[in-house]
C-alpha positions as CSV (number, residue, x, y, z in Angstrom):
1,M,22.8,-13.5,6.9
2,K,22.1,-17.1,7.9
3,L,23.1,-18.4,11.3
4,G,21.9,-22.0,11.5
5,P,18.1,-22.0,11.6
6,V,18.1,-18.2,12.0
7,E,18.2,-15.7,9.2
8,I,18.8,-12.0,9.8
9,G,18.1,-9.2,7.3
10,G,16.6,-5.8,7.0
11,A,16.3,-2.7,4.8
12,V,16.7,1.1,4.7
13,R,14.4,3.2,2.6
14,V,14.1,6.8,1.6
15,N,11.5,8.9,-0.2
16,L,12.0,11.7,-2.7
17,F,8.7,13.6,-3.3
18,D,6.8,16.6,-4.4
19,K,3.4,17.6,-3.0
20,S,0.9,19.7,-4.9
21,W,-0.7,21.2,-1.8
22,V,2.5,22.6,-0.3
23,D,3.0,26.3,-0.8
24,E,5.7,26.7,-3.4
25,T,6.8,30.0,-1.8
26,K,7.9,28.4,1.4
27,P,11.1,26.4,1.9
28,R,10.6,22.7,2.0
29,D,12.5,19.4,1.7
30,Y,12.0,17.2,-1.3
31,W,13.4,14.0,0.3
32,D,12.8,12.3,3.6
33,F,14.0,9.2,5.5
34,D,11.3,6.5,5.2
35,T,12.2,3.6,7.4
36,A,15.0,1.3,8.7
37,M,13.8,-2.3,9.5
38,L,15.4,-5.4,11.1
39,D,14.1,-8.9,10.2
40,V,14.7,-12.1,12.1
41,D,13.3,-15.4,10.7
42,F,13.6,-18.9,12.2
43,S,12.9,-22.3,10.6
44,H,13.6,-25.7,12.1
45,G,11.7,-28.8,11.2
46,N,8.0,-28.0,11.3
47,W,8.6,-25.0,13.6
48,E,8.9,-21.4,12.2
49,A,8.9,-17.9,13.5
50,S,9.3,-14.3,12.1
51,A,9.7,-10.8,13.5
52,Q,10.4,-7.4,12.1
53,Y,10.9,-4.1,13.9
54,R,10.8,-0.7,12.2
55,L,12.2,2.8,12.9
56,Y,10.7,5.9,11.2
57,Y,12.1,9.5,11.4
58,Y,9.9,12.5,10.5
59,A,11.8,15.6,9.5
60,D,8.6,17.5,10.1
61,P,8.1,17.6,13.1
62,D,11.6,16.3,13.7
63,Y,11.3,13.2,15.8
64,S,11.4,9.4,15.5
65,S,8.9,6.6,16.2
66,H,9.6,2.9,16.3
67,F,7.4,-0.2,16.6
68,L,7.0,-3.8,15.9
69,H,5.8,-4.7,12.4
70,H,5.1,-8.4,13.2
71,G,6.3,-11.1,15.6
72,W,4.8,-14.6,15.5
73,A,5.7,-18.3,16.0
74,G,4.1,-21.1,14.1
75,Y,3.9,-24.8,13.4
76,R,3.4,-26.4,9.9
77,F,1.4,-29.6,9.7
78,S,2.2,-29.6,5.9
79,E,3.2,-27.2,3.2
80,T,-0.4,-25.9,3.0
81,D,-1.6,-26.3,6.6
82,Y,-0.2,-24.2,9.5
83,V,-1.1,-22.4,12.7
84,R,0.5,-19.2,13.9
85,A,0.4,-17.2,17.2
86,G,1.5,-13.6,17.8
87,V,1.3,-10.3,15.9
88,Q,0.5,-11.4,12.4
89,K,-1.3,-10.3,9.2
90,V,-5.1,-10.4,9.4
91,P,-6.4,-12.8,6.7
92,F,-8.9,-10.4,5.0
93,G,-9.3,-9.7,1.2
94,P,-6.6,-10.4,-1.4
95,L,-3.4,-11.7,0.0
96,P,-0.7,-10.6,0.5
97,F,-2.0,-7.2,-0.7
98,A,-5.0,-5.6,-2.4
99,S,-2.8,-3.3,-4.5
100,H,0.6,-3.0,-6.4
101,S,2.1,0.3,-5.2
102,Y,4.0,1.8,-2.3
103,F,0.9,3.6,-1.2
104,F,-1.4,0.4,-1.1
105,S,-5.1,1.1,-1.6
106,I,-7.7,3.0,0.5
107,F,-8.3,-0.3,2.3
108,Y,-4.9,0.0,4.0
109,Y,-5.8,3.4,5.6
110,L,-9.0,1.9,7.0
111,G,-7.2,-1.1,8.6
112,L,-8.4,-3.6,6.0
113,E,-5.2,-4.2,4.0
114,D,-1.8,-5.4,5.4
115,D,-3.2,-5.1,8.9
116,Y,-1.4,-6.8,11.8
117,D,-3.0,-7.8,15.2
118,L,-2.2,-10.0,18.1
119,G,-3.9,-13.4,17.9
120,L,-4.1,-17.0,16.7
121,A,-4.6,-18.0,13.1
122,Y,-5.1,-21.2,11.1
123,H,-4.6,-21.7,7.4
124,T,-5.5,-24.8,5.3
125,Q,-5.8,-25.6,1.7
126,Q,-8.1,-28.3,0.4
127,G,-7.8,-28.8,-3.4
128,A,-8.8,-25.6,-5.1
129,W,-10.1,-24.1,-1.8
130,S,-8.1,-22.3,0.9
131,F,-9.5,-21.3,4.3
132,D,-8.3,-19.0,7.0
133,A,-9.8,-18.7,10.5
134,A,-8.4,-16.3,13.1
135,Y,-9.0,-14.9,16.6
136,F,-7.3,-11.7,17.6
137,L,-7.2,-10.8,21.2
138,S,-6.2,-7.2,20.5
139,D,-4.4,-5.0,18.0
140,E,-0.6,-5.1,17.8
141,G,-0.2,-2.5,20.5
142,N,1.3,1.0,20.9
143,Y,5.1,1.4,21.0
144,H,7.4,4.4,21.0
145,G,6.2,7.8,19.8
146,K,4.6,11.0,20.8
147,S,1.0,10.2,20.2
148,N,-1.3,8.8,22.8
149,D,-1.9,5.4,21.1
150,S,-0.9,5.5,17.4
151,A,2.8,4.4,17.4
152,R,2.2,1.3,15.3
153,Y,2.6,0.0,11.7
154,S,-0.9,-0.8,10.7
155,Y,-4.1,1.2,11.1
156,D,-6.3,0.3,14.1
157,I,-9.1,2.0,16.1
158,V,-7.2,3.8,18.8
159,S,-7.7,5.9,22.0
160,D,-6.4,9.2,20.6
161,M,-7.7,12.7,19.7
162,G,-9.9,12.7,22.8
163,R,-11.5,9.3,22.0
164,S,-11.3,6.1,24.2
165,N,-11.9,3.2,21.8
166,K,-9.8,0.2,21.0
167,E,-10.0,-3.2,19.2
168,E,-10.6,-6.5,21.1
169,N,-11.9,-10.1,20.5
170,Q,-11.9,-10.0,16.7
171,L,-12.9,-13.0,14.6
172,T,-11.9,-13.2,11.0
173,G,-12.7,-15.8,8.4
174,R,-11.6,-16.0,4.7
175,A,-12.5,-18.5,2.0
176,A,-11.0,-18.5,-1.5
177,Y,-11.3,-20.6,-4.6
178,Q,-8.7,-21.1,-7.3
179,L,-9.9,-21.1,-10.9
180,D,-7.9,-22.4,-13.8
181,H,-8.6,-20.7,-17.1
182,A,-7.6,-23.5,-19.5
183,G,-4.0,-22.5,-19.9
184,L,-4.7,-18.8,-20.3
185,G,-4.0,-18.1,-16.6
186,A,-5.6,-18.5,-13.2
187,S,-7.6,-16.5,-10.8
188,E,-8.9,-16.5,-7.2
189,A,-12.4,-15.5,-6.0
190,G,-12.8,-15.0,-2.3
191,L,-15.1,-14.0,0.6
192,S,-13.9,-12.4,3.9
193,L,-15.8,-11.7,7.1
194,L,-14.8,-9.8,10.2
195,Y,-16.4,-9.2,13.6
196,G,-14.8,-7.6,16.6
197,E,-15.6,-5.7,19.8
198,I,-14.9,-2.0,20.3
199,P,-14.9,-1.3,24.1
200,N,-15.0,2.4,25.2
201,G,-12.8,3.3,28.2
202,A,-14.9,6.3,29.1
203,T,-18.4,4.7,29.1
204,G,-17.5,1.1,30.0
205,E,-19.7,0.0,27.2
206,T,-18.7,-2.2,24.2
207,G,-19.4,-1.4,20.6
208,S,-18.7,-3.6,17.6
209,R,-17.1,-3.6,14.1
210,V,-18.3,-5.7,11.2
211,A,-16.8,-6.0,7.7
212,A,-17.6,-8.2,4.7
213,G,-15.6,-8.3,1.5
214,L,-15.5,-10.0,-1.9
215,H,-12.4,-10.1,-4.0
216,W,-11.2,-11.4,-7.4
217,V,-7.5,-11.7,-8.4
218,G,-6.4,-12.8,-11.9
219,D,-3.0,-13.7,-13.3
220,F,-2.8,-13.9,-17.1
221,G,0.8,-14.2,-18.1
222,P,2.5,-10.8,-17.3
223,W,-0.9,-9.2,-16.5
224,N,-2.3,-9.1,-12.9
225,I,-5.7,-7.8,-11.9
226,I,-6.8,-7.2,-8.3
227,T,-10.4,-6.2,-7.4
228,E,-12.2,-5.9,-4.1
229,A,-15.5,-4.6,-2.7
230,V,-16.0,-4.2,1.1
231,Y,-18.8,-2.9,3.4
232,Y,-17.9,-2.1,7.0
233,D,-19.8,-0.6,9.9
234,I,-18.4,0.4,13.3
235,D,-20.9,0.8,16.1
236,L,-19.4,3.1,18.8
237,K,-20.4,3.5,22.4
238,N,-19.0,6.9,22.9
239,P,-20.0,9.4,25.7
240,V,-23.0,11.6,25.0
241,G,-22.0,14.4,22.8
242,Q,-19.2,12.7,20.8
243,D,-20.0,12.2,17.1
244,N,-20.4,8.5,16.4
245,R,-20.2,9.1,12.6
246,F,-16.5,8.8,12.7
247,V,-13.9,6.8,14.6
248,V,-10.3,7.7,15.3
249,M,-7.7,5.4,13.7
250,G,-3.9,5.6,14.0
251,A,-0.6,4.4,12.7
252,Y,3.0,5.7,12.3
253,D,2.4,7.8,15.4
254,F,-0.3,10.0,13.8
255,P,-4.1,9.5,14.4
256,Y,-6.9,10.7,12.1
257,Q,-10.7,10.5,11.7
258,V,-12.3,7.7,9.6
259,A,-16.0,7.4,8.7
260,S,-17.7,4.8,10.9
261,E,-19.6,3.3,7.9
262,A,-18.7,3.0,4.3
263,Y,-18.7,1.0,1.1
264,V,-15.2,0.7,-0.4
265,Y,-14.2,-0.5,-3.9
266,S,-10.8,-1.0,-5.6
267,A,-9.4,-2.2,-8.9
268,G,-5.8,-2.5,-9.9
269,L,-4.0,-3.6,-13.1
270,S,-0.4,-4.3,-13.6
271,H,2.0,-5.6,-16.3
272,S,5.4,-7.1,-15.5
273,W,8.5,-7.5,-17.7
274,K,11.6,-9.6,-16.9
275,M,14.9,-8.1,-18.2
276,S,18.6,-7.8,-17.7
277,V,19.6,-4.2,-18.4
278,L,22.0,-2.2,-16.2
279,G,21.3,-4.4,-13.2
280,L,17.6,-4.2,-13.7
281,Q,16.0,-7.6,-13.6
282,G,12.3,-6.8,-13.4
283,L,9.9,-3.9,-14.1
284,T,6.2,-3.7,-13.3
285,L,3.8,-0.9,-14.5
286,Y,0.6,-0.5,-12.6
287,D,-2.5,1.6,-11.9
288,D,-4.6,1.2,-8.7
289,Y,-7.8,3.0,-8.1
290,S,-10.0,2.9,-5.0
291,Y,-13.1,4.7,-3.9
292,M,-14.7,5.1,-0.4
293,E,-18.4,5.9,-0.3
294,K,-19.3,7.2,3.1
295,T,-22.9,6.7,4.3
296,A,-23.1,9.6,6.8
297,S,-25.0,12.6,5.5
298,G,-22.7,15.5,4.6
299,F,-19.5,13.4,4.6
300,A,-17.6,13.8,1.3
301,D,-16.4,10.6,-0.4
302,T,-12.7,9.7,-0.7
303,Q,-10.9,8.7,-3.9
304,Q,-7.3,7.4,-4.6
305,N,-5.4,6.6,-7.7
306,V,-1.8,5.5,-7.9
307,L,-0.1,5.3,-11.3
308,G,3.4,3.9,-11.0
309,V,6.2,1.6,-11.8
310,S,8.3,-0.7,-9.6
311,L,11.9,-1.5,-10.5
312,D,13.6,-4.6,-9.1
313,F,17.4,-4.5,-9.3
314,E,19.9,-7.3,-8.9
315,G,21.3,-7.2,-5.4
316,P,19.8,-5.0,-2.7
317,A,17.7,-2.3,-4.4
318,F,14.0,-2.0,-5.1
319,V,12.4,1.2,-6.2
320,Y,8.8,2.5,-6.5
321,V,8.0,5.5,-8.7
322,D,4.4,6.6,-7.9
323,L,2.0,9.4,-8.7
324,L,-0.5,9.4,-5.9
325,S,-3.7,11.4,-6.7
326,G,-6.3,11.8,-4.0
327,R,-9.5,13.5,-3.1
328,N,-10.3,13.8,0.6
329,H,-7.3,11.6,1.3
330,A,-5.1,12.0,4.3
331,Y,-1.8,11.4,2.4
332,A,-2.8,13.6,-0.5
333,S,-4.4,16.6,1.2
334,P,-3.6,19.5,3.5
335,D,-6.3,18.2,5.8
336,Y,-4.7,15.1,7.2
337,G,-6.9,14.8,10.3
338,A,-10.4,14.8,8.8
339,A,-9.9,13.7,5.1
340,F,-11.1,10.1,5.7
341,G,-13.8,11.3,8.0
342,P,-16.1,14.2,7.1
343,G,-13.7,15.4,4.4
344,S,-14.8,18.4,2.4
345,A,-17.2,18.7,-0.5
346,D,-14.9,21.4,-1.9
347,G,-11.9,19.2,-1.6
348,G,-10.3,18.9,-5.0
349,W,-7.8,16.5,-6.4
350,Q,-4.3,16.7,-4.9
351,H,-1.2,14.9,-6.1
352,R,2.0,13.5,-4.6
353,F,4.9,12.4,-6.8
354,N,6.9,9.9,-4.8
355,I,10.1,7.9,-5.4
356,N,10.8,5.3,-2.7
357,V,14.3,3.7,-2.8
358,G,14.9,0.7,-0.7
359,F,18.2,-1.1,0.0
360,Y,17.6,-4.6,1.3
361,F,20.1,-6.9,3.0
């Protein structure tokens, strides 16, 4: 709905699912409410702004959580040069996403894909080059929920599960170069760097987080390829006795452990078709694989693969049909809290079949 320079929209989404690790002998639900979201966008002259708020309801353990997804205001100097201030996407890795599916890649669960923080960012494009530079004062904040510090959309280092760490004063830089493959398609090669402070509320000392990533994205007709490799290291200043080999991260009102240092790799392939059949106007088949190699001795590595298809219908509906397979993965495991941290050497592959149906307005 458009009201002058303001446009209002939103969506409602539900999930239908089956989890391999749930005891078949116990009663369980096979569907769940995913989210309701409200969007407000503004554009007038060179000025622009955007905000989205989301509500989630969890049938188990039967409560709701709601929080800001993003909220920023900006000024465009040209079509390719702009500055934005507020809660916005961190410019790191392939943009807008490093994956094709509803479940993203492992990078998302580590706060390195589709991450939103509070800060100031500048984007410019110079010929085949594009550059992003950003300073983030803090993460996007904690909103309404039952956890201590995890009621938020994107994964951040949080003060939860007995830990007192948080993100502050983060600098992010991204450079990417567009390559033209002589009419066969185009691709982008890029480098991303991140440095931020991690103060500890219990000790009063400040640790740090660094991350460096390389990515390559290719578009060849209906085919799309996304690849990324990242190294990150989080240096914590916890009280004596707390294990520095893992950090606590949180989102959706649920915290969990994440290894403090790892090499992470991903590769995704998709093929899209345009069509007009029974209201279906587009279909994309994809497979995304990612691997998290933890450096700490005794920590079991994490793997994720998502085989799926997205269906774009005329009007309001968009559907993901995914088979998520994971090993030591919080969303494909009975061990949510430690899967991305220590994990388990005996942890086998688990599977979640998921259909996400969204109605957008």
